[in-house]
Structures are given as C-alpha cells and as structure tokens.
C-alpha positions as CSV (number, residue, x, y, z in Angstrom):
1,M,0.0,0.0,0.0
2,D,3.1,2.2,0.0
3,G,1.9,4.3,3.0
4,Y,-1.7,4.8,1.7
5,Y,-4.8,3.6,3.5
6,C,-6.7,0.6,2.3
7,S,-9.5,2.7,0.8
8,Q,-7.0,4.6,-1.2
9,A,-5.2,1.4,-2.3
10,V,-8.4,-0.2,-3.5
11,L,-9.6,2.8,-5.6
12,D,-6.1,3.5,-6.9
13,V,-5.8,0.0,-8.4
14,F,-8.9,0.6,-10.5
15,A,-8.4,4.3,-11.2
16,P,-6.7,3.7,-14.6
17,D,-9.7,1.7,-15.8
18,F,-11.8,4.8,-15.4
19,D,-9.2,7.4,-16.4
20,L,-9.2,8.8,-12.9
21,N,-6.4,11.1,-12.0
22,P,-4.1,9.2,-9.5
23,D,-4.1,12.2,-7.1
24,L,-7.8,12.7,-7.3
25,D,-8.6,9.1,-6.6
26,K,-6.6,9.2,-3.4
27,K,-8.3,12.4,-2.3
28,I,-11.7,10.9,-3.0
29,S,-11.1,7.7,-1.1
30,I,-9.3,9.1,1.9
31,A,-12.6,9.9,3.6
32,L,-13.4,6.2,3.7
33,A,-10.2,5.3,5.6
34,G,-10.6,3.7,9.0
35,G,-14.2,3.0,8.5
36,S,-14.9,6.6,7.5
37,G,-12.8,7.7,10.4
38,N,-15.0,6.2,13.1
39,G,-14.3,2.5,12.8
40,A,-17.4,1.6,10.9
41,E,-17.5,-0.2,7.6
42,C,-14.1,-1.1,6.3
43,G,-12.6,1.5,4.0
44,A,-11.5,-1.1,1.5
45,V,-15.1,-2.4,1.3
46,S,-16.4,1.2,0.9
47,A,-13.9,1.9,-1.9
48,A,-15.0,-1.3,-3.7
49,Y,-18.5,0.3,-3.7
50,L,-17.0,3.3,-5.4
51,V,-15.5,1.1,-8.0
52,I,-18.8,-0.7,-8.6
53,G,-20.4,2.7,-9.0
54,L,-17.8,3.8,-11.5
55,K,-18.4,0.6,-13.5
56,Y,-22.2,0.2,-13.3
57,G,-23.5,3.5,-12.0
58,F,-25.4,6.0,-14.0
59,S,-24.8,9.7,-14.6
60,H,-27.9,10.8,-16.4
61,P,-31.5,10.8,-15.4
62,G,-33.3,7.9,-16.9
63,D,-30.4,5.5,-16.8
64,P,-32.0,3.4,-14.0
65,E,-34.9,2.8,-16.4
66,K,-32.5,1.5,-19.0
67,F,-30.9,-0.8,-16.4
68,K,-34.4,-2.0,-15.5
69,L,-35.1,-2.8,-19.1
70,L,-32.0,-4.9,-19.3
71,H,-32.4,-6.7,-15.9
72,D,-36.1,-6.4,-15.1
73,H,-35.5,-4.9,-11.7
74,I,-33.6,-2.2,-9.9
75,D,-34.2,-3.4,-6.4
76,C,-31.4,-5.2,-4.7
77,P,-33.4,-8.2,-3.3
78,E,-34.9,-8.8,-6.8
79,L,-31.6,-8.5,-8.6
80,I,-29.8,-11.0,-6.3
81,C,-32.8,-13.2,-5.7
82,L,-32.3,-13.0,-2.0
83,E,-34.1,-11.1,0.8
84,I,-30.9,-9.7,2.3
85,F,-32.6,-8.0,5.2
86,S,-34.2,-11.2,6.6
87,Q,-32.2,-13.4,9.0
88,E,-32.4,-16.3,6.5
89,G,-31.3,-14.0,3.7
90,Q,-28.3,-12.8,5.7
91,Q,-27.3,-16.4,6.5
92,E,-27.5,-17.3,2.8
93,F,-25.6,-14.2,1.8
94,K,-22.8,-15.0,4.2
95,K,-22.7,-18.6,3.0
96,N,-22.5,-17.5,-0.6
97,I,-19.7,-15.0,0.2
98,K,-17.7,-17.6,2.1
99,E,-18.0,-20.1,-0.8
100,H,-16.7,-17.5,-3.3
101,I,-13.8,-16.5,-1.1
102,E,-12.6,-20.1,-0.5
C-alpha cells in the first residue's frame, strides 16, 4: 500500500480503468479510511463500492430505467434473488460469500 490507507489502495488499483487522476482518486477515497474515520464499515469495502459505482453506476436521469429494461429490476433483493434483510437471507448471503472466497 506504500503508505496509503486501504480505501486509497483499492480505488487506486482501479483508477486507470476509469481514467481517474491518481491524485484525485486518493483524495476521494481518503474519507473512507478507517471506516470513514469512526471505525465503521471497512474503507476497503467502501472503496470497492465506489469502483462498482464507476463501472455500473449512471450519470444521467433515466439511466436506471435503461438498467431496469436490461435486468427487469432495480431493487437489490430482486436482482440478487435474496431477501438480504431477513435473517435467512443474511445467512444465505454469508454462505455465498464464504463459498466465493474459498
């Protein structure tokens, strides 16, 4: 990580894919370091969300409707076919994540 925080290291790896200025990507992601400075969600995880947004996000009104046309849904539980906010859904989600990591 060469002295950078995890959040900076994660976004910096993907910055060239999106033509992000290397100095700007580090400035953007520093706010996520240390769980946004209060020990909450890991900065590396939060930076990964930024990368997902860069790849799949929209920048113009109406783009969510285009996404919906392609995928039939825009709601998380429908897209992943899992009710993530139920106890059973959280258990299934954790099981799926663990299987993908191993």
